[in-house]
C-alpha positions, 0 to 999 in steps of 0.5 A: 454382689452386683445386680443387673436389671433389664428394663423391658416394655412396649414402645412409648410405655414410658421406658426411657423416662423411668430409666432416666428417673432411676439412673439420673441419666439424660437419655432422649425421650420422645413421644413416638415409637422407636426412640430407643435403638440400642440398649443402654446401661447405667447405675441405679441412684442410691443403689451402688450395687445395681445397674439397669439396662434400657432395652429397645421397646417391643411388642413381642419376643418373636425376632421379627426386627432387630429391636426384638432381636436385641431385647430377646438375645439380652434376656436369654443369653445375658440372664439378668437378675430381674426384669422391670416390666413397664406397662402403660396403665391406660392401655393395659390389655395390649401391654400385658400381652408382652408381660405374659411372654416375659413371665415365661422366661422364669426371670424374677419380674416386677411390673411398673404400672406406668401413667397411673395419674391419667388413669385416676384422673379419668375416673378409672381404676386398677386393683393392683393387689388382684392384678399381682395376685393373677400374675403371681408377681409384684405390681407397683403403680407408678408415674414415671413423668412425675416421679411418683412411686419410683422409690417404692418400685426400687424397694420392691425390685431390690427385695424381689431380686434378693429373694430370687423369686420367679414368676409364680404362675406360668401355665395360663393355657387351656384345652388344645393349646395346653396339650400342645405346649406340654407335649412338646415340653416333655419332648425337648426338656433336656435340650432346652435346659442344656441350651439355657432356655426356660422349658415352657418358653422353648416349647411355646417358641417351637409351637410358634415355628420360631426358627432360631429356637429350632436351631439353638436347641438343636431339634432333630428332624424326627423331633421336628416331624413330631412337633409339626404333627402336634401343631397340626393337630391343635390347628385342626381342633381349633380351626385356626393357625398356630400364631392365632391360637397362642395369641387367643390363648394370651388375650383370653387370660389377659381379658379374665384379669382385667375383667376382675382387676380393671374398672374402666368407666371411660377413656382417659382425658388424654385419649378423648382429647387426642381423638378430637384433635386427630379429626383435624391433624390426620384428616384424609385431605388436610393432614399433609398440608397442615403438616407443611403449613407447621413446618413453614411456620417453624422455618419462618420463626427460626430464620426470621423472627427469632433465629436471625436476630440471635445469630446477628448477636452471636456474630457480634460476639465472635467479632468482638472476640476476634478483634480482642484476640487480634489486638492482644496478638499485635501487642505482643508482636506475634508473627504474621504466619501465627496471626493469620492462622489464628484470625483467618484460620481458627477463628474465621473457621470456627466462628463462622459455624458457631454464629449459626448455633442459635438457628440449631437451638431454635429449630430443635425447640420446635421440633422437640415440641412436635415430637414430644406432643405426639404429632410426629407419630401422626405424620408417619401415619399420614405418610404411609399411603405416600411411602407405600407408593415408593415400595416403603411403609409409614414406619420408614418415615420414623428413621427419615424423621430422625434424619431431620436431626442427624443422618447417623441415628436415622440410619441406626433407626432402620433397625426397627423395620421388620423387612430387610428390603425395607431396612436397606431401602430406607438406609439409602433414602434417609440422608436425603432428609436435611440433617441439622449440620446443613443449617449453617450452609443454608443460613450463610447462603440464604443470608447473602442471596435470599435474606427476604425469602429464608423461610421459603428457600428452607421449606423448598429445600426440605421438599426437594429432599422429600421429593428426591426421596420419592423419586429415588424410591420409585426407581429403586422399587423397580430395580434393585429393591424389588417387592412389596412393603410389609404391613404398616402397624403403628400405635398412635400415642395420645397427645401430651403436653411436652415435658419442659425438661425433655424439650430443654434437654433435647435443645441442650444436646443438639446445641452441645453436639454442635459446639463439640463438632465446632471445636473438634472436626471444624477446628482441625479442618479450619487449621488444614484448610488454612494451611493448604490455602496459605502454602504452595507445593513448595511449602512457600507462603502465598499472598494470593490463595489462587496459587495455593495447594488448595487451589490447584487441587480444587481446580481439577474438580471445579469444571465438573460443577459447570452444569450446576452454575459454579466453577470456582475452586473455593466452592468445589473445595468447600463441598469436598471438606463437606465429606468430613462434616457438613458444617465444614462447608461453611468453615472452608468458605469463611476461611477462603474468602477471608471475609471479616464481616457479613458485608465482605462475605456477601461481596466475595460470595457474590463472585462465586455464585449467582442466585440460581447457582447458589440454589443449586449449590444448596441443593447439592449440599442437601443431597450428596453423601452424608458426613463420614460418621454417617457413612461408617453407620451405613457400613455397619448397618449394610455389613459391607464396605462395598454397599456402603461406597455404592450407597454414597456414590448413588447419593452423591450422583443423585445430588449432582443430577438434581442440582443441575436440573434445579439450576436449569429450571430455576432459569425460568424464574430468576 
């Protein structure tokens, strides 16, 4: 028999870390909410008959966000054999609110009490046996990040699954809430069983007024009147609303448990340290300037101190490889066409992109440090006031933050937003954050036109992206997306020393993703570009690429970019190929210029751009429609090709306007 276990818990409770420990997987771990967006499944090590499904982190089973919908639907409809509920032991009261709701599903369950090492280090303690006795389910202390208690956890999990032992205690309500739940339970018992819903869970959801449950159970109009009458009596007796009554019921029981089983002498060392650090990093006036200062430092290190020398080293390796292949092909008397395809097409295109890999790796090393330390969650908190002015909440900053890596997961991360309005608006704005695929473009242009001010140019581009998102938000707030953002509530995780494994894994993933794109999309793109710039419409080879197929097509659209300061068909062609992948802009320019060295590249690019127009070109690359993969993600999340196309047109139109403004304004300074 094959067991399927569900891994559920609050956001930032160590869920993905435990998933990696149990399955041997290498899923990304981040010290801020919303890392897991979709459910993931893997086989458990040393238990071939068991698989584990990592569900998105949630705080309740009320389907307000897409994360909660994914988790709730899986638990109710897929019927896993057991739930592993991971609980942050340093914040047990808040975490157990979800635990009580999971118990109501009547699915065998084991609590993995995580971060027990931090509890012990602070002098606090938790009586695991008492906790287990109160809840009626097994509780196992672990430290997922240190791999402590993992084997003991799996022993208990397998035993509980084999015995099919459901939670021993479900009824922890009293008084009027107890009366309401049990009255409704008797009313809908048969319908709940027919729908596959646990009766108590269904009754509580009906008390909450949960619309999906009313629909799934087929509650009749007469039953609805009875339920509403029961709930109104409860609210009148308690002097509070239905949601507050249920929350009080759960937290009262949690308080009873913790009073008996938890000894808390003081906050953990991590929490005390975090409070001290936050006095500076989340300061009302200094917080945002400190953030920009940190980012400037990272860009300076990446593009000046470390990244640039490494990039030059990789360029030399690529040049040596190209020379070796060139000599080899000459010795075998390879035809001129094949020689040109390999040297001027494939190696020039792919090699030009590969040379920027050190910049990607170094940048994401520092970003991983910020993310895993817990600092990026604070940035979302700092940005809430600013984002609220444009009609979004600070929670929208999390997808935008992810957008600095890649627009695809950023667009998918909007599922964490509870408001449909906020979600759609964030999908439109998130691609304005500069993704890592654009770094090679920035590197190429700054190397030629701004070699001494690379860090300043980089921070300026990121600021332009943020400012454009803000201004666009103001426009959209007053037109298409009218309304107010939902209230912003976000847990600020304790600052922690980043895991070496997690940081290295993040660097490896970004590096490998970059290499994969270079040898797939860029490889094929380089061949196509080479062909189009080497042949005319009669399919005759041309010595002058200005007579090629590509030149004739590029010349049709190049006049449109005159307001941005450039009118060269090679530049417009490069922008067009960027729709496939942003790295293709670099490979296209490398193939079209035919530059074999940095000196030759600088010479050719100087005929295409001036410093002013090159910065306008960078601005357009920063803001225009993201790659085709991001477009597909937009279509999937918006549910319509029409809206995806309109979004792409809006982003590209914005890029054109901002690029033209940048070119005209920069004339005052250059």
